[in-house]
C-alpha positions in Angstrom: 197.8 81.2 82.1 194.6 83.0 81.1 193.2 85.5 83.6 189.7 85.0 84.9 189.5 88.1 87.2 186.8 87.3 89.6 185.8 90.3 91.7 187.3 88.9 94.9 190.8 88.3 93.5 193.5 90.7 92.5 194.9 93.9 93.9 192.2 96.6 94.4 192.7 99.4 92.0 190.1 101.3 89.9 189.1 98.9 87.0 192.3 96.9 87.7 194.4 99.7 86.3 198.1 100.4 87.2 198.6 102.2 90.5 201.2 104.9 90.3 201.9 108.2 92.0 204.7 109.2 89.8 203.9 112.2 87.6 206.1 110.9 84.9 203.5 108.1 84.4 200.7 110.6 84.2 202.2 111.9 80.9 201.7 108.5 79.4 198.1 108.2 80.5 194.8 109.9 79.4 192.9 109.5 82.7 194.0 109.6 86.3 191.7 108.5 89.1 192.4 110.0 92.5 190.8 109.0 95.8 190.3 111.6 98.5 189.4 109.7 101.7 188.4 112.8 103.7 185.1 113.2 105.6 186.0 115.7 108.3 183.9 118.2 106.5 180.8 116.2 107.3 179.1 117.7 110.4 176.9 114.6 111.0 178.1 111.0 110.6 181.6 110.1 109.4 182.4 107.3 107.0 182.6 108.7 103.5 186.4 108.5 103.9 186.0 104.8 103.1 184.2 105.4 99.7 187.3 105.6 97.4 188.3 102.1 98.6 184.7 100.8 98.3 184.3 102.1 94.8 187.6 100.6 93.7 186.5 97.2 95.2 183.2 97.3 93.3 185.0 98.4 90.1 186.6 94.9 90.1 183.2 93.6 89.1 183.4 95.2 85.7 185.0 93.4 82.7 188.5 94.6 81.7 189.3 91.7 79.4 186.5 92.7 77.0 184.6 96.0 76.4 182.2 97.3 79.0 178.8 97.1 77.3 175.8 99.3 78.2 172.7 97.3 77.1 170.3 100.2 77.2 172.5 102.6 75.3 173.9 99.9 73.0 177.4 101.3 73.5 180.7 100.0 74.6 182.8 102.0 77.0 186.5 102.5 77.7 187.9 99.6 75.7 190.6 101.7 74.0 191.5 103.3 77.3 191.7 100.1 79.3 193.3 97.9 76.6 196.0 100.5 75.9 196.6 101.2 79.6 195.5 104.9 79.3 193.8 104.9 82.7 195.9 105.0 85.8 194.9 104.8 89.5 196.8 107.6 91.2 196.1 106.3 94.7 194.8 108.4 97.5 195.5 111.9 98.9 197.5 111.4 102.1 195.0 112.9 104.5 196.2 114.9 107.5 193.6 114.0 110.2 192.1 116.9 112.2 193.7 119.4 109.9 191.4 120.2 107.0 193.4 123.2 105.7 196.5 121.1 105.5 194.7 118.2 103.8 193.3 120.7 101.2 196.9 121.7 100.5 197.8 118.1 99.8 194.7 117.8 97.5 195.9 120.9 95.7 199.4 119.4 95.3 198.1 116.1 93.9 195.7 117.8 91.5 198.4 120.2 90.3 200.3 117.1 89.1 197.4 116.3 86.9 197.3 119.9 85.6 201.0 119.9 84.9 200.9 116.7 82.9 197.6 117.3 81.1 195.9 114.1 82.3 192.1 114.1 82.7 191.1 114.1 86.4 188.5 111.8 88.0 188.2 112.5 91.7 186.5 110.2 94.2 185.6 111.4 97.7 185.1 111.7 100.5 182.7 114.4 101.4 181.7 117.3 99.3 184.1 119.8 100.9 186.9 118.4 98.6 185.4 120.0 95.5 186.6 123.4 96.6 190.4 122.7 96.4 190.0 120.4 93.4 188.3 123.0 91.2 190.5 125.8 92.5 193.6 123.9 91.4 192.3 123.1 88.0 192.3 126.9 87.5 190.6 126.6 84.1 187.5 128.7 83.3 184.5 126.5 83.4 180.8 126.3 84.3 180.3 124.2 87.4 177.3 121.9 87.4 176.5 120.3 90.7 174.1 117.4 91.1 172.9 117.5 94.7 170.0 117.6 97.1 171.6 120.5 99.0 173.2 123.7 97.8 176.4 123.4 99.9 176.9 127.1 99.6 176.6 128.4 103.2 178.3 131.6 104.3 181.9 131.3 105.3 182.6 132.3 108.9 185.5 132.2 111.3 184.0 129.0 112.8 182.8 127.2 109.6 184.5 127.3 106.3 185.7 123.8 105.3 182.6 121.7 105.8 180.6 119.9 103.1 178.1 122.8 103.3 180.7 125.3 102.0 182.5 124.2 98.8 180.3 126.1 96.3 180.5 129.3 98.3 184.2 129.2 97.8 183.8 128.3 94.1 181.4 131.0 93.1 183.9 133.6 94.2 186.7 132.1 92.0 187.6 133.8 88.7 187.6 130.5 86.9 183.9 129.7 87.9 181.9 131.0 84.9 178.6 130.0 86.5 177.1 127.5 88.9 174.2 125.2 88.0 172.7 123.2 90.9 170.5 120.3 89.9 168.2 118.3 92.2 167.9 120.8 95.0 165.0 119.8 97.3 163.9 119.0 100.9 163.4 121.1 104.0 167.1 121.9 104.8 167.9 124.5 102.1 167.2 128.0 103.5 165.0 130.2 101.4 167.5 133.1 101.7 170.2 130.9 100.2 167.9 129.5 97.5 166.9 133.0 96.4 170.4 134.5 96.8 171.9 132.0 94.3 169.2 132.9 91.7 169.7 136.6 92.3 173.4 136.2 91.7 172.6 134.7 88.2 173.2 131.0 89.0 170.9 128.2 88.1 169.1 126.5 90.9 167.0 123.6 89.6 164.6 122.0 92.0 162.9 118.6 91.3 159.8 120.1 89.7 162.1 121.8 87.2 164.2 118.7 86.7 161.0 116.9 85.5 159.9 119.9 83.4 163.2 120.5 81.8 164.4 117.0 81.1 167.9 116.1 80.3 168.3 118.3 77.2 166.8 121.3 79.1 169.2 120.9 81.9 172.2 120.8 79.5 170.9 123.8 77.7 171.1 125.9 80.9 174.8 126.1 80.1 175.9 127.8 76.8 176.6 125.0 74.3 180.2 124.3 73.6 181.5 126.0 76.8 183.6 123.9 79.2 182.1 122.4 82.3 183.2 120.8 85.5 180.8 118.2 87.0 180.4 117.5 90.7 178.0 114.6 91.7 176.8 114.1 95.2 175.2 110.7 95.5 172.3 112.3 97.3 171.1 113.8 94.1 169.4 110.4 93.7 166.3 109.5 95.6 167.1 108.3 99.2 165.4 105.0 98.4 168.3 104.2 96.1 171.1 105.2 98.4 171.0 103.6 101.9 174.8 104.2 102.1 174.4 108.0 102.2 174.0 110.1 105.4 172.3 113.0 103.6 169.6 111.3 101.4 166.4 113.2 100.8 163.0 111.9 99.4 161.8 112.9 95.9 165.2 112.7 94.3 166.4 111.9 90.8 166.1 108.4 89.4 169.2 106.7 88.0 168.0 107.3 84.5 167.4 111.0 85.1 170.9 111.4 86.3 172.6 109.4 83.6 170.5 111.0 80.8 171.4 114.5 82.2 175.1 113.7 82.3 174.9 112.3 78.8 173.2 115.5 77.5 175.8 117.7 79.2 178.8 115.7 77.9 177.4 115.6 74.3 177.1 119.4 74.2 180.0 120.6 76.4 183.7 119.7 76.9 184.3 118.4 80.4 187.5 119.4 82.2 187.1 116.9 85.0 184.6 115.5 87.5 184.3 114.4 91.1 181.9 112.0 92.8 181.3 112.3 96.5 179.3 111.5 99.7 178.9 107.7 99.7 179.2 106.3 103.2 180.1 102.6 103.1 179.8 102.4 106.8 176.0 102.9 106.5 175.5 100.8 103.4 173.6 97.5 103.2 175.6 94.2 103.2 175.9 94.0 99.4 177.4 97.5 99.2 174.6 98.5 96.9 175.3 102.2 97.2 179.0 101.8 96.5 178.2 99.7 93.5 175.7 102.2 92.3 178.3 105.0 92.7 180.8 102.9 90.7 178.3 102.4 87.9 177.8 106.2 87.7 181.5 106.9 87.6 182.2 104.3 84.9 179.1 105.4 82.9 180.1 109.1 83.0 183.7 108.3 82.1 182.6 106.0 79.3 180.3 108.6 77.8 183.0 111.2 78.0 185.5 108.9 76.2 182.9 108.2 73.4 182.7 111.8 72.3 184.5 113.1 69.2 186.3 115.8 71.2 187.8 113.0 73.4 189.3 111.5 70.2 190.9 114.9 69.5 192.3 114.9 73.0 193.8 111.4 72.5 195.2 112.4 69.2 196.9 115.5 70.7 198.6 113.2 73.3 199.6 110.6 70.6 197.3 107.9 72.2 195.1 106.8 69.3 
């Protein structure tokens, strides 16, 4: 019987793809989506642990029996990958409650399975603390580009080291971090000392005035063309009016078009080794789940743009998947 696939029917996996946690299956896939339902790095309100589930649920609203079509870009996305079962849902990290260090070890173990099998990682949090163990485990030299309202680069102390304010402090001290570019930084909660320190260390800190002045191509040009990047997107890079389901929203943020255009410019000029998407809090969202839906649109958009690049075709060819 022909499938109809209404959003309220079917088992909830990302874009209705196969769920498997067997690394042998990763070798047969091109993309693996991993949820990290961890929010114990959030010092204010919990709830982003529910985001991987919410994003999967909203992904059921996208067509998988025909190509996903972007009207504005006049592009179709992910049809080859979906129709040939090249995307898998690798489930969730098995979080160890009240033990962040141990949970990070579990994250490392799951991501290492992706590294060992060569599958492209898409990581859905959770709070921003998870970017640290993910990028550490990828262990591939890359420029890190962070879309965010906040720098998340506080000093590490005996008392505070695994919060969502610390991941990029860990990352800038890693040998595989070639540089850090922070885009969308704004508001009254980024200390001047930290803002100036990052610039003095040679990293790019792009506030909203500079976002408008540079434009998408200018943001992409901050990273040497052709060099690999890892992308980390905090939903609060967007203006707070767009994201009721986010605890850390700030005014004067990026528009949806500014974010997508910037991502497209980066992807078109740099190979991407993976990306994560974090900080949606479904517990705070409006009844329609608008923030979770918006997050899903961003993840699908970015993945679709990546898969439309010539270098992605080379990757598929190397894996015998064309």
